[in-house]
C-alpha positions as CSV (number, residue, x, y, z in Angstrom):
1,M,40.6,-142.1,-127.9
2,S,41.5,-139.6,-130.6
3,K,39.7,-136.3,-131.7
4,A,37.2,-136.4,-133.9
5,K,38.5,-134.3,-137.2
6,G,36.6,-132.2,-139.7
7,K,33.4,-130.2,-138.9
8,V,34.6,-126.5,-138.7
9,I,31.6,-124.4,-136.6
10,K,31.1,-121.1,-138.3
11,K,29.0,-118.6,-135.5
12,K,26.7,-116.7,-137.1
13,Q,27.4,-112.9,-137.9
14,P,24.9,-110.7,-135.9
15,A,22.1,-108.5,-138.4
16,S,23.8,-105.8,-137.9
17,D,26.7,-106.7,-139.2
18,R,25.8,-108.7,-142.1
19,K,25.8,-107.0,-145.7
20,Q,22.7,-105.7,-147.1
21,V,22.2,-105.2,-150.4
22,S,20.7,-102.4,-152.2
23,Y,19.3,-102.4,-156.4
24,K,18.8,-99.3,-158.7
25,L,15.5,-98.9,-159.5
26,V,15.6,-99.3,-163.4
27,L,12.3,-98.3,-165.9
28,S,11.0,-100.2,-168.7
29,D,13.7,-98.1,-171.8
30,T,16.9,-99.4,-169.7
31,C,15.5,-102.5,-169.5
32,A,14.9,-102.4,-173.6
33,V,18.7,-102.3,-174.2
34,C,20.0,-104.2,-171.5
35,K,23.0,-106.4,-172.8
36,T,22.3,-109.5,-170.1
37,P,18.1,-109.3,-170.5
38,C,16.5,-111.6,-167.0
39,A,13.3,-112.7,-167.1
40,R,11.7,-110.3,-164.6
41,G,13.1,-106.7,-166.8
42,L,11.7,-108.9,-169.9
43,R,8.1,-109.2,-168.0
44,Y,8.1,-105.6,-167.1
45,L,9.0,-104.5,-170.7
46,A,6.2,-106.1,-171.9
47,H,3.6,-105.3,-169.3
48,M,4.5,-101.8,-169.9
49,Q,4.2,-101.9,-173.7
50,E,0.6,-102.7,-173.2
51,K,-1.4,-99.3,-173.6
52,G,-2.5,-97.2,-169.9
53,S,0.0,-98.9,-168.2
54,V,1.7,-96.8,-165.0
55,G,5.2,-98.2,-163.9
56,N,7.6,-96.9,-161.3
57,G,10.5,-98.9,-162.1
58,I,11.8,-102.2,-161.1
59,P,14.9,-103.5,-158.9
60,C,17.4,-104.4,-161.6
61,I,19.4,-107.7,-160.2
62,L,22.9,-106.5,-162.4
63,T,23.4,-102.9,-160.3
64,K,23.7,-105.1,-157.2
65,T,25.8,-103.6,-154.8
66,Y,26.7,-104.3,-150.9
67,V,26.4,-101.4,-148.4
């Protein structure tokens, strides 16, 4: 009898060893001049152009860093 080939079992990393993703918060003026606008940024920009809207910024997916 021969042993089965193929399947490699990966062990899961503990939560403390995994990389954590961090995004920078950007305001609507940054989204307005972005070279690669995303749907979330365009939606935020449209919302901020309404009269009386207040915003604190959104996390930009283009500024993703691993900690």
